[in-house]
N, C-alpha and C positions, 0 to 999 in steps of 0.2 A: 147646675145650682151653683149660685153665687157666692163669693167670699167678702159679701158688703158687712161692714161693722160699722154700728153709728159712731160718730165722729165723737172724740172725748172733749167733757167739759174742762176749760181751765179756771181757776179761782184767782182772783185777785184781792188778797182781803184789805179795806182800806180802813185804818183806825180810826174809831169815831171821834177820838180827840182831835186827830187832824181836819175832819170835816168840821166841829165844832169850831176851831182856830179858824177855817177859811172862811165859813158859811153862818158862822152863829149858832147858838145851841140848839140844839134838835133840828136842823135843816137837811135833814135826809134827802126830803125830795128833790130839793136844788142840786143836791152832791149827784143823785141819781141821773138828772136831767143831764148834767155838764156831764158823767162818765157816758152817756147814751152819744152825745155830741161826739164827744171822741173817738166812741168805738166809730160809729158812722163815718168820722174825717179818714180812720185808716181801712176803710172798707174799700172794696173795688167796686162795688156797687149798692145800692139800698140795700138795708134789712138782710143783708146777706148773712149775718151771724144770728142763732137765737140768743137771749143772753136772760138771765134772770137776777134779781136780790135777796139778799137773807140779812138779817142783822144777829148777830152771835154776841149774847152778852153772858153766856154760860159761867164763864171765867169768873172767880170771886174779886180780882182786881179789874178794876174798871179800865186801866191801862193796856190791855187786853181784848177788851170789846171792838169788833169790828163789822163793818158792812162787807159781806160776799158779795164781789162782783162777779157771776159767771158767765163765761162766754163759749159755746158751743162749735167746735172744728176750726179753732183760730188759727194761723199757721203761725210759727215761730217770729217771720219778719212781721208782720201785722201785729203780733201781741206786743213785740219787743217798739214798735211806733206807739202801740196804745201805752206801755206803760212810762214813756219817755214824755205825752203829753199828761197824764195822771202825774209824776214826778214835779213836771214845770207847772202845776196848777198849786201844787204844795200839798196834795193828798196823801202821797207816798213819801216816805224819809229818803229813801235812795231807790236806786235802778235795781236792786237785788230783790228778784222775785224767785 
């Protein structure tokens, strides 16, 4: 019997206000394309990680609305490199995640 467990998902919440500032209002597809590009650039081989997107606008204050970018099974080092690219693109306020 194996002890294999499915890898955990890591969530990177990108504020929608930052996407609007960088890409223009409601340009979530363009932001998503760039996030996928950043993910591939820190991966050891193409399509290594599964990912998914969700928009969370449940908070009454739009300041807290986010695009959730989730990646499955990402190592700490690869995740840190991804966050650096997201911060450099102006999509995340700081490298604190």
